[in-house]
C-alpha positions in Angstrom: 14.4 29.3 60.8 12.4 26.4 59.0 9.7 24.6 60.4 9.0 20.9 59.5 5.5 20.6 60.6 4.2 23.6 58.4 3.4 24.2 54.7 6.1 26.2 52.4 4.6 29.4 52.1 4.9 29.1 48.2 5.6 32.2 45.9 1.9 33.3 44.3 2.6 33.9 39.8 3.4 37.4 40.7 5.8 36.6 43.1 7.5 34.0 41.3 7.5 36.6 37.8 8.7 39.6 40.4 11.7 37.3 42.1 12.7 35.8 38.9 13.3 39.5 37.4 15.0 41.0 40.7 17.4 37.6 40.5 18.2 37.8 36.8 18.9 41.6 36.5 21.4 41.2 39.7 23.5 38.4 38.1 23.3 40.3 35.1 24.1 43.6 36.8 26.7 42.3 39.0 28.6 40.4 35.9 28.6 43.8 33.8 29.6 46.0 36.1 32.3 43.6 37.1 33.2 43.1 33.4 33.8 46.8 32.8 35.6 47.3 36.0 37.9 44.4 35.5 38.3 45.4 31.9 39.1 49.2 32.1 40.8 49.4 35.7 41.7 45.8 36.6 39.9 46.1 39.7 37.0 43.7 40.4 33.7 45.0 42.0 34.8 44.0 45.2 38.1 45.7 44.9 36.2 48.9 44.0 33.9 48.5 47.0 36.7 48.6 49.4 38.7 51.0 47.8 35.4 53.1 47.5 34.6 52.8 51.5 38.2 54.0 52.6 37.7 56.6 49.9 35.0 58.0 51.9 36.5 57.4 55.5 38.2 60.0 57.6 41.9 60.0 57.0 41.2 57.4 54.2 41.0 54.5 56.3 38.9 52.5 58.8 39.5 49.5 61.2 39.0 46.1 59.4 35.4 45.2 61.2 34.3 48.3 60.5 35.1 47.9 57.1 33.7 44.6 57.1 30.5 45.8 58.7 29.9 48.4 56.1 30.3 46.2 53.3 28.4 43.5 55.0 30.4 40.7 54.1 32.9 38.3 56.4 35.9 40.2 58.1 37.5 37.0 56.5 36.8 38.4 53.0 37.8 41.8 53.6 40.9 40.3 54.7 41.8 38.1 51.2 40.7 40.9 49.2 42.8 43.4 51.3 45.7 41.4 50.9 45.6 41.3 47.3 45.1 44.8 47.3 47.9 45.8 49.6 50.1 43.3 47.2 49.4 46.0 44.5 50.2 48.9 46.7 46.6 50.5 46.6 46.2 49.8 50.8 48.4 49.3 53.4 47.8 48.3 56.9 48.3 50.6 59.9 48.8 49.7 63.9 46.0 51.5 65.9 48.0 53.5 68.5 45.1 52.6 70.7 44.6 49.1 70.0 47.9 47.2 69.7 45.7 44.0 68.7 43.4 46.2 66.2 44.8 47.4 62.7 43.3 49.9 60.3 42.8 49.4 56.7 44.6 53.0 54.7 44.0 54.0 51.6 47.5 54.3 49.6 48.1 57.4 47.2 48.4 54.7 44.2 45.0 53.4 46.0 43.4 57.0 45.8 44.4 57.3 42.1 43.0 54.2 41.1 39.6 55.1 42.7 39.6 58.3 41.5 40.2 57.0 38.0 37.8 54.4 38.4 34.5 55.9 40.2 33.7 57.6 36.5 33.5 54.4 34.7 31.7 52.8 37.8 29.1 55.5 37.5 28.4 55.3 34.1 28.1 51.5 34.3 25.5 52.0 36.8 23.6 54.7 34.9 23.8 52.8 31.4 22.8 49.4 33.1 20.3 50.5 35.9 19.2 54.0 36.3 18.7 54.8 32.6 15.9 52.2 32.3 14.0 53.2 35.4 11.5 56.3 35.8 12.0 58.5 38.8 9.1 56.4 40.5 10.6 53.6 40.2 14.0 54.3 41.4 12.3 55.5 44.3 10.0 52.8 44.7 12.9 50.6 44.5 15.3 52.4 47.0 12.7 52.3 49.6 12.0 48.5 48.8 15.8 47.6 49.2 16.4 49.8 52.2 13.4 47.9 53.9 15.6 44.5 52.9 18.5 45.7 54.3 17.3 47.1 57.5 15.3 43.7 58.1 18.5 41.5 57.6 20.3 43.6 59.4 18.1 43.9 62.5 18.0 39.8 62.4 22.2 39.6 61.5 23.6 42.9 62.9 27.4 41.2 62.2 28.3 38.4 59.3 31.7 38.1 60.6 
């Protein structure tokens, strides 16, 4: 939504420092958490996110569109990741009784066992690589800031699939 007749709104020096720190931290955190989850549980963070959302859902299942919405990713991404998890016996597709075209992504017993085993690793990684470096006030401010970004982006693009 750029306007070619106006000058770019260049970042100030302070904005540039904050932006680069954010990008660097997110890249480092994503890589570290992903590497630890793969090493300990043979799950990517994408896999973990799907299993976690299903484990928290009523009856351990969600419609594919709901799962994509919750994770803020394209439905095609969920379908791809789901197939890989399905091949490993961690999830299964279930028919929807009220909509013949619809289907649920459901957690299997093996999937529940896997997410329950992986959750402590994930929580410790989050603590070790992020939370332990922040004061309670920094964590509160970060939470408020990221919530503002998510809410603004969700308002602009309610569905990304």
